C-alpha positions, -999 to +999 in steps of 0.1 A: +000+000+000+013+034-009-002+062+012+019+093+014+032+099+049+021+134+056+023+146+092-004+168+108+008+180+142-018+182+170-016+207+199-027+182+225-032+144+228-060+131+250-044+099+263-074+085+281-093+083+248-066+070+225-048+045+247-060+015+267-043+012+302-017-012+290-009+008+258-005+040+279+018+021+303+040+010+274+039+045+259+049+061+293+077+036+296+091+045+262+089+082+269+108+078+302+134+055+285+143+084+261+141+111+288+164+092+312+184+074+285+179+041+304+164+008+296+133+002+318+122-033+328+086-041+320+063-065+338+032-085+330-002-069+332-020-074+365-013-066+402+021-049+401+028-042+438+032-006+429+058-012+401+049-007+364+086-004+354+120-004+369+156+005+362+188+001+381+218+024+376+255+014+378+256+023+415+227-001+422+201+027+428+166+015+419+141+038+402+104+027+402+081+038+374+043+040+382+018+049+355-018+059+361-045+062+334-081+070+343-106+098+343-114+124+369-079+121+383-082+154+402-109+138+424-092+105+433-055+108+428-046+116+464-063+084+477-046+065+450-012+078+460-017+071+496-022+034+486+009+036+464+028+050+494+017+020+514+030-003+487+064+014+486+067+013+524+060-025+523+088-030+497+112-012+521+100-032+550+107-064+530+143-053+524+138-038+489+153-005+477+134+024+463+158+052+456+136+072+432+100+071+421+087+085+388+049+090+384+033+094+349-004+106+348-027+105+318-045+137+329-034+171+342-040+178+379-039+211+398-008+226+413-021+220+448-028+183+440+007+179+426+022+195+458+001+171+479+014+141+460+050+154+466+042+156+503+026+121+504+055+105+484+083+127+498+104+097+508+104+085+472+097+113+447+129+134+446+117+164+426+086+179+410+098+169+375+093+133+385+055+138+384+048+139+347+013+149+336-005+151+302+008+186+295+043+174+302+040+145+279+027+167+251+056+191+257+081+162+255+065+150+223+071+184+207+108+178+209+127+162+180+142+134+200+108+119+208+098+117+171+102+079+172+075+077+198+050+093+176+060+070+147+057+039+169+023+048+185+000+053+156-029+059+180-015+094+185-026+102+150-062+096+155-078+128+143-099+149+166-136+155+158-127+192+152-104+181+124-131+159+110-154+189+111-131+212+092-123+186+066-159+176+059-178+208+065-175+223+030-181+191+010-208+171+027-242+177+041-249+180+078-264+145+082-233+128+068-211+149+090-231+142+121-232+105+113-195+103+108-187+122+140-210+099+161-195+068+145-160+081+151-168+088+188-181+052+191-149+038+176-127+056+202-149+044+230-151+008+218-114+006+214-112+002+252-128-032+250-116-043+216-093-073+213-069-076+183-078-112+173-063-132+145-093-122+124-086-086+129-050-091+118-061-109+087-084-081+078-056-056+082-035-077+058-063-078+033-068-041+034-031-035+031-031-055-001-064-044-017-074-011+000-109-026+002-124-053+024-159-067+027-164-082+062-193-107+062-206-130+089-235-141+110-254-116+132-236-107+164-202-121+155-186-086+158-184-074+122-193-038+129-167-034+157-141-052+136-148-028+107-147+003+130-114-008+146-098-015+113-108+020+102-093+034+134-061+015+128-057+031+093-067+065+106-038+064+130-013+043+110-013+065+079-020+099+097-054+101+079-075+130+090-108+122+072-132+095+083-166+091+066-194+068+077-216+062+047-250+044+045-258+044+008-242+048-027-248+086-027-229+089+005-201+068-010-198+089-041-197+120-019-170+105+003-148+096-027-149+133-039-133+145-007-097+156-012-069+140+008-064+106+025-096+091+039-111+060+054-147+052+043-168+028+065-200+013+050-217-008+077-244-034+068-243-026+031-267-053+020-289-049+050-322-030+053-332-013+021-298-017+004-307-052-008-338-038-026-317-011-042-292-036-055-320-053-075-338-022-086-309+003-093-282-021-103-260-010-075-238-041-080-222-025-111-216+007-093-200-011-063-178-031-087-166+001-104-159+018-071-139-011-057-118-011-089-113+027-086-103+025-049-077-002-059-060+023-083-061+053-059-035+061-032-058+082-010-086+060+001-095+029+021-129+013+019-143-010+046-177-027+041-196-050+065-225-072+056-244-101+070-235-134+053-271-146+046-281-112+033-250-110+011-259-143-005-294-131-013-279-099-028-254-119-050-279-144-062-284-127-096-251-108-097-224-131-109-200-102-117-202-088-082-199-124-068-165-127-084-153-094-070-166-103-036-146-135-036-114-115-038-122-088-013-144-107+013-134-121+046-160-141+064-160-136+102-170-167+121-172-174+158-151-205+152-122-183+141-118-169+176-094-189+198-102-195+234-077-168+243-095-144+220-129-152+235-116-148+270-100-115+262-132-102+247-152-113+278-127-098+302-126-066+281-164-062+286-161-071+323-132-047+329-151-017+315-186-025+328-199-005+357-204-033+381-200-038+419-169-057+430-187-089+440-205-090+406-172-086+388-155-113+409-183-138+403-184-131+366-147-133+363-147-168+377-173-176+351-149-169+322-141-205+312-178-215+311-186-185+289-159-192+263-169-228+261-206-221+254-217-232+220-236-199+217-207-177+226-214-143+208-197-109+214-230-091+208-248-111+235-220-103+259-222-066+251-260-066+256-257-086+288-232-063+304-253-033+294-283-048+312-267-057+345-276-033+374-253-028+403-279-039+428-283-073+412-271-102+433-239-117+419-252-153+415-282-139+396-258-122+372-242-155+363-276-173+360-289-146+336-257-148+315-259-186+313-295-183+301-286-158+274-257-179+262-279-210+261-304-192+239-293-157+228-328-148+215-339-151+251-324-117+256-348-100+231-376-124+241-373-111+277-373-075+265-403-081+242-424-098+268-416-070+293-430-044+269-465-030+271-491-042+246-487-011+225-449-012+225-450-048+214-473-038+185-451-010+174-420-032+176-437-058+153-448-030+130-411-020+126-405-054+110-416-039+077-404-003+083-373+003+063-349+019+088-339+046+095-374+060+093-389+094+102-407+093+135-437+110+119-441+082+094-437+055+120-464+073+139-487+070+109-482+032+108-490+029+145-521+052+143-533+034+111-533+002+131-550+014+163-577+033+145-590+000+132-594-013+168-622-008+192-618+017+220-587+031+203-588+061+226-578+039+255-545+029+238-512+046+246-504+073+221-474+070+198-451+093+218-456+072+250-447+041+232-417+057+215-403+067+249-408+032+262-390+015+233-362+040+235-352+024+268-342-009+252-350-013+215-349+019+194-329+051+193-342+085+181-319+110+165-324+146+154-312+154+119-308+188+102-325+186+068-323+220+051-341+244+074-360+217+093-351+193+120-363+158+116-366+130+142-354+097+128-359+062+144-338+031+141-329+000+161-302+004+188-288-030+177-294-049+144-302-081+164-335-064+173-346-071+137-331-106+138-354-113+168-384-100+149-378-123+120-374-153+143-406-142+161-425-140+128-411-173+116-425-191+146-456-171+153-465-155+119-503-160+121-504-145+156-489-112+144-501-112+108-530-088+114-507-063+131-485-061+100-515-062+076-533-034+094-503-011+095-493-014+058-498+019+039-470+022+014-454+003-014-420+002+004-437-016+033-452-042+011-418-048-006-402-054+028-432-076+038-425-098+008-389-101+016-397-113+052-423-137+039-396-152+017-371-155+046-396-172+069-410-195+042-446-183+044-473-201+024-473-191-013-510-180-012-501-154+015-471-142-006-494-139-037-520-118-017-494-094-004-478-092-039-512-081-053-515-054-025-480-042-033-490-037-069-520-017-058-497+005-037-470+010-062-479+047-067-477+056-030-451+081-018-416+070-010-410+067+028-373+061+026-356+087+048-323+086+028-342+092-005-361+121+009-329+135+024-312+136-010-343+149-028-341+180-004-306+190-017 
């Protein structure tokens, strides 16, 4: 891969957001090695007895390096250092030497806090310069002799959202800008729990060779996070300052027009309404042409994710694209994860979950049972940890986790059964709503259904139901479209749609009337037909809905993306 190595200097690095604790520890060690011109011993991650690094000079004097990376340091640092003082005292008591102590902090603290640390650690910290904070690290990195550190730690080159704003502002609409910023922020946050598995390394290799990768796989295997973290790797590795999160071909063409080096991320390309667009608008030829174009360019990386079963449906009648996909695709399977990968992913979630200590301890002991589950799934783990409350008994946490792993759809089944009658109905209605969708249109579907029922005035109104679903199932975002602001609804997680398809597959006739009575537009009927095909519905039902789709062919488009681009 030939991407020109241009350097864009930043004024300040935010170490908490770009480094994991272990990465920051390694980074701090390398900084101090250059500063002191000494080789520093490193130790395995875990309980360190107050020692993250150590070096011994020719006279036998021992210098201890301790590295701290966490948020709100001004609030807790003094209590932390009192504990570190106790650890140093214990070393001395056990006959060890501590002649000097260097402390590296990921955040800045006040002058008073720094003076307090010097008082607490007065027996070990010999001068104020041995307490090195964020501003000090940034100052050191501005010096030429630390250039190799910036070259080694590509994470330092992740662009700030301000840089993304400046780069994208003049060339893309507000929706694409906002979408890219939100996705980028998620990427930075998710990096804290991400594990660099062998699959990840294989994807990096494929991108390096082809500049494009199509990551496919079963729902919940971790395709989206993999794609995001590969994008983040290249944003840092090649000092790329432009990231664009696209959701359709128009977005993709816009992204390709942006000057300079860029990483483009297209999540779930063949999901939702994209599959229909491939059939109707011959998007396959466009995608083939774009992949070939990206291959020839030196300023662009394209990362696409898709579900394997949806991909196969999309390629059924597109042999040319099938041949292209064979070269650029990497299928992500749970079976590709080693036991060590699985355990790291599990512990990553556990480490960053907001749990009580007893909950953490019980779940930590549960690790081997989790990774040996036949239904091990990163998405299920993510949803489980998000659902745990700190007042939940530890043994209940493990029981719930076991149940979710035994049958992952139980997670959504529990959520679905816990919803009000109206919320369950709206959830089912969303099975044929092509997402993202304007909240006002979704409200029409809901109202169209309840108006056909007796005592409709007793039903919850749409806004009450929307608020209820926002707690677990959907998310609502505000988009700027020309001079108007539009509320748009989508699922919080794609597996919410997977559950609906499974629900309809096993209980179609129970929910058929809800779908029938909410149908108003041609696009709904098209999605209805797609689901009937997936669940293997009787042919006579398919024919009936097909006739209704023809009758509705002249109804307005309800696709949010189509309306968005028509407004420009």
